[in-house]
C-alpha angles and dihedrals in degrees: 000000000000125000087251090058091048090050092049091050092052093050129079106304112240116245095182124058126197118201113202117215128194111335096015111090100139131039114155126073096217109012127178107223123223127192104205114196109216136191087245101056129259127346120238089259140344114286114256111214124194144104122301126163089006096298138087113264139169117228126203129184104220096204096039128262092295100031091258098144119075119216096259094055098046108124095229097173093052091049098049094042092051092051092048095043088054090058103266115150101168128045129196109191125192119215139180112227140185118228120238092179122073089216091063101070124186114279089041123121123225128194102199122211097185141035141197113211110222096161127106137200097020121136096245106165140050090207101071096123136056093309096082118193131170115213117220096224105161090121104032099184124063111252095212094051091046088053089053089054097047092046089052092048092047092047089053093046093239122161107248148150113231093207138029146143119249121209104208112207128186100245153161087144120061125241128282114235090254091054091049090054090047093052089051093054089050086060101255119150098189138016129226141162104217117034088092126087089014094073094046096046091049090052090049089057094048093253127135119238135191132163128227097205119192121198111231101164148358093256109231091343135280096250125080091221126067108306121214110262093246088061099052119078122263128170092240092055091048096052092043093056093046092050090051091048097042096108093045092051091049091048094053091048092051092049091049091049093049092047098051108106119249091234096055113149122191123230119263105230095160129027111294088221089057092051090048090053089055092050092048092058112121113255122230115257115269090239089064093056 
């Protein structure tokens, strides 16, 4: 373990985690970095620990420091385990999303309260062995953390929807027009590639999770007929809007972190003893990562 890791462990343990999505790879001015070995392999990037919004947090770049990890290859189990193992009990995760609802225009924020999992093949549980647990997942996002986000958005005068349903697709490709129509008929308002299994894995570890979703595009278009190119999603358009909105996203996250009560307690959606057993698992040696 590096001197930086030792220093981070001796400092105030972070109780809040922030996961940076596309376009958000750094957050803290003077972070202490920590490489956290996990039982599931390496995290997307080292944890960056420091003060943000007046409290100690741990920041993790979901796609790596240079966006080198596509959504279907993110090691979600390692990421969430490392944050929880470090002491995090609440996670605010930023996400770029496409809109499936004409009322949700690009440059709008959404704080989703529901999701539809359309991924496949992802390692999405810590309980895939003899220790069988069934996660109560009717309400996948923590209401208290969602309230912290909506309060922050309202205080800053940002345009936002306080509820919404995310359809989570595998990626890395974007949807066809037919798939966008299908997702709308399923009841989805926005589409994303990473909110699942992050939300489920956090819940299995007894950690609260909420998503600050920023609408970058209208997915494959809201009309059945051919849509003008500027209305259909492209990677260039997504990153351009994220770059332009970077400071707004950071400001909302900072306000939400600052506004979360010091006595916040996450929901228990599986047995706390089961969560503790997962977090007590022996990590792989750093040399093996």
